[in-house]
C-alpha atoms as one frame of an Amber mdcrd trajectory, in Angstrom:
protein
   7.713  -3.621  12.449  11.013  -1.760  12.517  13.274  -1.308   9.486  16.511
   0.365  10.650  19.486   0.803   8.318  23.026  -0.300   9.154  26.434   0.079
   7.537  29.784  -1.369   8.569  31.642  -4.647   8.662  29.048  -7.440   8.253
  31.287  -9.956  10.021  30.976  -8.001  13.265  27.222  -7.429  13.150  25.453
  -8.987  16.113  22.015 -10.280  15.182  19.882 -13.398  15.510  20.166 -14.058
  11.779  22.114 -12.523   8.906  20.432 -13.054   5.523  22.782 -13.244   2.534
  21.699 -13.471  -1.125  23.893 -15.644  -3.359  23.990 -16.077  -7.126  24.341
 -19.464  -8.781  27.821 -20.102 -10.217  28.901 -16.461  -9.951  31.136 -14.312
  -7.789  29.907 -13.587  -4.301  28.335 -10.179  -3.716  30.443  -7.793  -1.568
  28.817  -8.629   1.782  28.911 -12.363   1.153  32.564 -12.113   0.094  33.519
 -10.301   3.324  31.663 -12.883   5.395  33.354 -15.667   3.456  36.781 -14.228
   4.263  35.920 -13.874   7.948  34.524 -17.421   8.294  37.326 -19.442   6.689
  35.528 -19.659   3.323  32.381 -21.150   4.826  30.033 -19.851   2.087  32.414
 -20.688  -0.738  32.905 -24.248   0.500  29.155 -24.852   0.747  28.739 -23.720
  -2.842  31.746 -25.623  -4.189  30.749 -28.911  -2.553  27.159 -28.553  -3.738
  25.834 -28.408  -0.182  23.879 -25.306  -1.163  22.272 -24.851  -4.574  21.743
 -21.132  -5.204  18.725 -21.825  -7.380  16.200 -18.977  -7.224  14.229 -19.210
  -4.002  16.344 -21.902  -2.339  17.330 -21.188   1.262  19.744 -22.814   3.673
  20.096 -22.068   7.345  23.562 -22.305   8.895  22.860 -22.492  12.644  26.441
 -21.684  13.664  28.721 -19.251  11.857  32.273 -19.368  13.297  34.142 -16.095
  13.049  30.974 -14.056  12.597  28.991 -11.938  15.037  25.630 -13.331  13.905
  24.030 -16.275  15.675  22.745 -17.754  12.389  23.413 -17.329   8.694  20.657
 -17.741   6.104  21.753 -18.171   2.493  19.181 -17.297  -0.171  19.499 -18.335
  -3.811  19.111 -15.687  -6.513  19.547 -18.014  -9.482  21.664 -17.036 -12.468
  23.101 -13.538 -12.295  22.324 -12.539 -15.884  18.660 -13.473 -15.363  18.166
 -11.554 -12.118  15.161  -9.242 -12.455  12.497  -7.734 -10.214  10.316 -10.841
 -10.129  13.231 -13.044  -9.068  14.346 -10.499  -6.479  10.875 -10.522  -4.917
  10.684 -14.331  -5.039  13.999 -14.603  -3.208  12.814 -12.082  -0.623   9.613
 -14.030  -0.011  11.589 -17.251   0.389  13.986 -15.656   2.871  11.247 -14.091
   4.948   9.189 -17.270   4.840  12.138 -19.104   6.391  12.657 -16.366   8.971
   8.984 -16.484   9.964   9.489 -20.070  11.113  12.578 -19.344  13.204  12.679
 -18.299  16.864  14.233 -14.929  16.019  13.110 -11.409  16.913  15.467  -9.608
  14.563  17.483 -10.147  11.419  19.822  -8.243   9.111  19.310  -8.476   5.347
  21.872  -7.672   2.651  19.437  -7.481  -0.269  20.021  -3.816  -1.152  23.273
  -4.736  -2.930  21.630  -7.185  -5.343  22.211  -5.686  -8.816  18.970  -4.840
 -10.627  18.889  -2.745 -13.780  17.234   0.644 -13.187  16.347  -0.171  -9.569
  18.074   1.818  -6.866  18.719   1.168  -3.188  15.493   2.897  -2.159  13.399
   0.612  -4.369  15.072  -2.506  -3.036  14.650  -1.346   0.562  10.984  -0.679
  -0.132  10.537  -4.191  -1.508  12.142  -5.666   1.625   9.679  -3.824   3.860
   6.663  -4.739   1.727   7.726  -8.381   1.545   8.093  -8.493   5.316   4.519
  -7.360   5.803   3.295  -9.699   3.073   4.990 -12.725   4.645   4.097 -12.029
   8.265   0.441 -11.173   7.610  -2.032 -13.447   9.392  -5.840 -13.428   9.463
  -7.036 -15.728  12.214  -9.237 -13.622  14.447 -12.180 -16.000  14.013 -10.186
 -19.169  14.785 -10.350 -20.654  18.264  -6.882 -22.175  17.915  -4.448 -19.755
  16.370  -1.232 -20.719  14.636   1.999 -19.543  16.270   2.719 -15.903  15.471
   6.116 -15.172  13.901   8.444 -13.530  16.398  10.210 -11.320  13.877   9.888
  -7.663  14.883  12.899  -5.924  13.354  14.429  -6.262   9.896  17.643  -4.270
   9.556  18.747  -3.246   6.071  22.470  -3.649   5.551  23.927  -1.241   2.972
  27.462  -1.379   1.632  27.957   2.366   1.135  27.395   5.012   3.807  25.997
   7.324   1.136  23.135   4.889   0.461  21.855   4.833   4.036  19.459   7.760
   3.690  17.941   6.404   0.474  17.526   2.960   2.038  15.857   4.497   5.079
  13.391   6.440   2.942  12.645   3.391   0.811  11.978   1.339   3.914   9.703
   4.068   5.279   7.622   4.024   2.099   7.591   0.224   1.996   6.502   0.006
   5.619   3.607   2.395   4.967   2.541   0.582   1.813   2.864  -2.769   3.581
   0.635  -1.563   6.406  -1.885  -0.326   3.852  -1.847  -3.651   2.032  -2.338
  -5.540   5.298  -5.303  -3.302   6.151  -6.813  -3.891   2.721  -6.375  -7.647
   3.065  -8.065  -7.661   6.452 -11.061  -5.665   5.220 -11.375  -8.016   2.261
 -11.044 -11.160   4.370 -13.667 -10.138   6.920 -16.985 -11.949   6.504 -19.899
 -10.003   5.083 -21.878 -10.304   8.310 -19.157  -8.175   9.929 -17.908  -5.979
   7.098 -21.073  -4.144   6.070 -21.464  -0.666   4.549 -21.899   0.711   8.062
 -18.734  -1.093   9.185 -16.791   0.554   6.349 -18.191   3.916   7.404 -17.006
   3.240  10.951 -13.552   2.372   9.588 -13.389   5.713   7.807 -14.309   7.577
  10.953 -11.669   5.632  12.906  -9.030   6.597  10.337 -10.092  10.212  10.659
  -9.915  10.153  14.443  -6.471   8.546  14.394  -5.098  10.984  11.817  -4.661
  13.941  14.146  -6.865  16.099  11.965  -5.187  15.164   8.675  -8.232  13.296
   7.369 -11.692  14.806   7.136 -14.498  12.264   6.908 -18.079  12.670   5.723
 -20.639   9.845   5.659 -23.757  10.155   3.515 -26.536   7.859   4.782 -29.528
   6.745   2.764 -31.565   9.834   3.655 -28.745  12.085   2.452 -28.302   9.996
  -0.694 -32.026  10.213  -1.386 -31.921  13.998  -1.077 -28.835  14.099  -3.279
 -30.455  12.032  -6.015 -27.988   9.116  -5.943 -30.719   6.747  -7.092 -28.575
   4.128  -8.784 -26.395   3.640  -5.703 -29.528   3.315  -3.593 -31.161   0.941
  -6.084 -28.420  -1.644  -5.555 -29.012  -1.795  -1.803 -32.828  -1.748  -1.922
 -33.058  -5.495  -1.448 -30.844  -5.559   1.636 -31.541  -4.958   5.296 -28.129
  -3.265   5.428 -28.337   0.447   4.568 -26.067   1.824   1.853 -23.445   4.509
   2.440 -21.346   6.937   0.439 -18.093   7.475   2.334 -15.931  10.511   1.619
 -12.421  10.975   3.058 -10.409  14.133   2.364  -6.666  14.512   2.892  -5.100
  17.928   2.291  -1.324  17.679   2.175  -0.536  20.215  -0.532   0.747  23.644
   0.489  -2.140  25.166  -1.453  -5.385  23.885   0.058  -7.170  24.824  -3.184
  -4.890  22.673  -5.341  -6.995  20.280  -7.426  -7.184  16.943  -5.622  -6.644
  13.471  -6.993  -9.710  11.319  -6.402  -9.863   7.585  -5.743 -13.237   5.840
  -5.907 -13.766   2.301  -4.612 -16.551  -0.149  -5.315 -17.758  -1.301  -1.913
 -20.278  -4.089  -2.516 -19.833  -5.839   0.812 -21.665  -8.904  -0.475 -22.941
  -9.609  -3.955 -25.587 -12.278  -4.459 -26.285 -10.881  -7.917 -29.633  -9.606
  -6.677 -32.648 -10.849  -8.655 -30.159 -12.020 -11.332 -28.934 -14.491  -8.728
 -25.419 -15.906  -9.004 -24.721 -19.678  -8.936 -24.173 -21.041  -5.440 -20.666
 -22.360  -6.119 -18.002 -20.068  -4.630 -20.609 -17.448  -3.783 -18.863 -17.069
  -0.422 -16.083 -15.283  -2.326 -18.488 -12.465  -3.132 -17.499 -10.963   0.206
 -14.433  -9.876  -1.789 -16.598  -7.702  -4.036 -15.663  -4.741  -1.844 -11.932
  -5.110  -2.482 -11.919  -1.964  -4.613 -13.164  -0.059  -1.579 -10.695  -1.930
   0.634  -7.819  -0.836  -1.606  -8.941   2.774  -1.287  -8.927   2.429   2.506
  -5.472   0.854   2.367  -4.164   3.650   0.152  -5.563   6.257   2.523  -3.835
   4.504   5.424  -0.525   4.471   3.523  -0.971   8.125   2.574  -1.545   9.127
   6.185   1.694   7.373   7.157   3.752   8.898   4.325   2.107  12.377   4.321
   2.814  13.352   0.691   2.318  16.973  -0.371  -0.836  16.400  -2.389  -4.575
  16.745  -1.943  -6.545  13.511  -2.033 -10.251  12.697  -1.939 -11.206   9.063
  -1.377 -14.791   8.010  -2.089 -16.308   4.618  -1.293 -19.705   3.631  -2.639
 -20.881   0.933  -0.228 -23.938  -1.301  -0.558 -25.023  -4.915  -0.210 -26.678
  -6.534  -3.248 -29.439  -8.846  -2.063 -32.749 -10.154  -3.504 -36.010  -9.418
  -1.733 -39.374  -7.858  -2.463 -37.891  -4.355  -2.725 -34.906  -5.305  -4.862
 -34.332  -3.750  -8.259 -35.619  -6.025 -11.057 -34.280  -6.639 -14.569 -35.976
  -4.130 -16.814 -36.280  -1.421 -14.162 -35.179   2.054 -15.238 -33.305   4.218
 -12.739 -32.376   7.898 -12.983 -28.735   8.500 -12.032 -27.288  11.385 -10.070
 -25.997  12.765 -13.387 -29.529  12.759 -14.800 -29.082   9.936 -17.312 -31.560
   7.068 -17.191 -30.281   3.483 -16.992 -32.168   0.336 -17.935 -31.052  -2.382
 -15.543 -30.932  -5.500 -17.710 -28.952  -7.513 -15.170 -28.899  -6.768 -11.455
 -25.571  -8.605 -11.151 -23.956  -5.708 -13.031 -24.398  -3.610  -9.911 -20.880
  -2.285  -9.357 -21.142   0.168 -12.219 -24.423   1.421 -10.759 -22.871   2.446
  -7.447 -19.760   3.807  -9.167 -21.599   5.990 -11.659 -23.171   8.062  -8.884
 -19.837   8.238  -7.072 -18.165   9.494 -10.274 -20.793  12.198 -10.613 -20.316
  13.129  -6.963 -16.580  13.557  -7.639 -17.273  16.400 -10.100 -17.794  18.832
  -7.214 -14.113  18.554  -6.264 -12.917  19.693  -9.719 -10.313  16.932  -9.597
  -6.920  16.772 -11.280  -7.555  13.070 -11.882 -10.043  10.377 -10.922  -9.273
   6.665 -10.633 -11.970   4.154  -9.763 -11.079   0.681  -8.546 -13.494  -2.215
  -8.744 -13.881  -5.976  -8.899 -16.135  -5.243 -11.832 -16.167  -8.046 -14.411
 -15.389 -11.731 -14.655 -14.382 -10.939 -18.220 -11.247  -9.258 -16.839 -10.140
 -12.630 -15.467 -10.701 -14.286 -18.853  -8.693 -11.550 -20.578  -5.804 -11.079
 -18.138  -5.883 -13.929 -15.648  -4.701 -13.159 -12.139  -1.481 -11.281 -12.894
  -2.473  -7.878 -14.306  -5.306  -5.533 -13.406  -7.288  -4.174 -16.333  -6.803
  -0.466 -17.065  -9.074   1.711 -19.187  -8.996   5.481 -19.408 -10.276   8.534
 -21.242  -6.835  10.164 -20.915  -3.676   8.579 -22.342  -1.340  10.541 -20.075
  -3.211   9.348 -16.984  -3.136   5.783 -18.278   0.622   5.956 -18.829   1.131
   7.410 -15.351  -0.774   4.500 -13.813   1.065   1.926 -15.901   4.406   3.415
 -14.828   3.323   3.459 -11.180   2.359  -0.209 -11.482   5.769  -1.117 -12.882
   7.540   0.743 -10.081   5.383  -0.807  -7.363   5.469  -4.212  -9.108   1.665
  -4.120  -8.999   1.097  -4.095 -12.713  -1.852  -3.254 -14.972  -2.543  -3.680
 -18.679  -4.091  -1.007 -20.902  -7.253  -2.038 -22.761  -8.993   0.047 -25.467
 -11.921   2.339 -24.796 -13.041   3.008 -28.363 -16.317   4.684 -29.281 -17.377
   1.608 -31.270 -17.860  -0.314 -28.021 -20.293   2.297 -26.701 -23.004   1.098
 -29.103 -23.317  -2.129 -27.124 -24.895  -0.113 -24.297 -27.783   1.180 -26.421
 -31.210   0.744 -24.815 -34.648   0.847 -26.438 -36.155   2.466 -23.367 -33.485
   4.487 -21.516 -30.372   6.560 -22.163 -28.235   3.462 -21.733 -28.343  -0.130
 -20.522 -26.199  -1.369 -17.663 -24.730  -4.255 -19.678 -23.457  -4.603 -23.247
 -23.588  -8.360 -23.736 -20.847 -10.985 -23.481 -18.367  -9.605 -26.045 -15.718
  -7.314 -24.509 -17.476  -7.284 -21.145 -14.639  -5.512 -19.321 -14.502  -2.798
 -21.973 -18.252  -2.159 -22.136 -18.373  -1.943 -18.347 -15.746   0.803 -18.543
 -17.696   2.405 -21.410 -20.662   2.633 -19.053 -18.540   4.369 -16.411 -17.008
   6.714 -18.985 -20.443   8.280 -19.572 -20.176   9.638 -16.021 -16.528  10.758
 -16.255 -16.704  13.262 -19.096 -15.562  16.320 -17.135 -12.185  15.136 -15.790
  -9.228  12.844 -16.580 -10.439   9.417 -15.510  -9.158   5.853 -15.350 -10.756
   2.603 -14.310  -8.922  -0.357 -12.739 -10.742  -3.672 -12.993  -9.204  -5.817
 -10.255 -11.538  -8.814 -10.479  -8.584 -11.068 -11.263  -6.049  -9.585  -8.859
  -7.936  -8.615  -5.696  -8.069 -12.080  -4.155  -6.996 -15.678  -4.572  -9.189
 -18.776  -4.470  -8.488 -22.333  -3.399  -6.213 -23.324  -0.537  -4.627 -19.874
  -0.497  -8.012 -18.115  -0.472  -7.734 -14.543   0.692  -7.473 -10.919  -0.318
  -4.225  -9.817  -1.989  -4.166  -6.137  -1.013  -3.779  -5.047  -4.627  -3.639
  -2.410  -6.023  -2.570  -0.410  -2.952   1.043  -0.421  -4.158   0.105   0.950
  -7.565  -2.224   3.617  -6.183   0.206   4.812  -3.526   3.009   5.026  -6.081
   0.728   6.968  -8.421   0.110   9.536  -5.687   3.817   9.745  -4.820   4.603
  10.334  -8.488   2.092  13.178  -8.600   3.837  14.731  -5.593   7.164  14.424
  -7.412   5.713  15.997 -10.558   4.316  18.918  -8.575   7.707  19.448  -6.909
   9.433  19.562 -10.297   6.877  22.058 -11.615   7.352  24.276  -8.545  11.127
  24.276  -8.970  10.814  25.053 -12.677   8.601  28.057 -11.987
């Protein structure tokens, strides 16, 4: 996709379709007003006669626009002006791009950067346009014999009213394009069936990213022999019942001027299929357990976005990949495993396997002496009960890190909600036979899962994102969402900005 920026008289712009946002019962925005003047009050008449209702998300295509350079005009409703916020802006964008995807057009020009949003600048709005374009045009049909028609749209030009806003719009679009590509990549990895997307497949993906990076990404793959020598017994225990070998995947990006600058670490849960192991899951919707590697997929997507943006930070991305299957070698309830950290874990439920692969990955991250560590996992069904499918669960041992992630989520419109991580919850993990149990019972399941992980994150600022409710959708719209690539990428960009401010201050 291309996202050029254009200024100038909108009436003279030559394009297949000019997309104009319109408020309900309010003055036309500057671009719409200029087009109205040039087209003998075409837009105004449509609104006055009630031929177009500017209700949020409504669209109307005008196939001929006399007096204008565009071949088509697409009006998009923004609803009431005093209620216009980020969510409505994004809904209008999705509606506009959904309409464009069904038209025989290769290019369009969008005037969304002039929509007034409190505390959101031109760059943010341009970024949202680019992300929405990727979100709308994404298709996953590689296993279908008969494929649906592919949208023709290849170029979305951002129209800005002021020449001084062009650079900011261009940078916003660049970031949005990179994040959109990362989200698409994450969705594809999540949507792939488990007989294709295995731990070894994820390892191959990492190596492909490294080869395509021009040397910017260093990749190391630890196979089962290396993990055995390392002592990553809990990660290995999860994959014991599978014919697919487990992997620990490590990707290193060094963008900071100082190669020794402490890196930020992202860790993804990569359970490529989760039967529950011996603690077998119910059969209903078990096919969706291919999405249990969406934490890992989001790490891959964030790495892809980072390689496109090239921020001045150091990043280490770790993926703990395994397949959780039941067979004669599988870990059993009651088994006790020694972790890479040296703590012993009583496995009371083999379906609480994500924390077992993550705990060894967290211990492995200690060697990088990280500035921060964020793990991302489809960890608990309890997160869906608590937060539904709108917010990811956030727990942390560092309030500043938690606030940074919450702020990044608000900026990226990929939001999380902060849950407590109090010491009182730790008691639920007490075991009669080992240092800790891998489950803490039904009460506060999301919190006790994070409590388990916190035992392995005591040497660095750490946060946990439970994305069980946000990583994919079920039903007719079944598929991976690509979250939280937007949040994670924004978090890294914010760390770059913080480092720049600190450098200037010194």
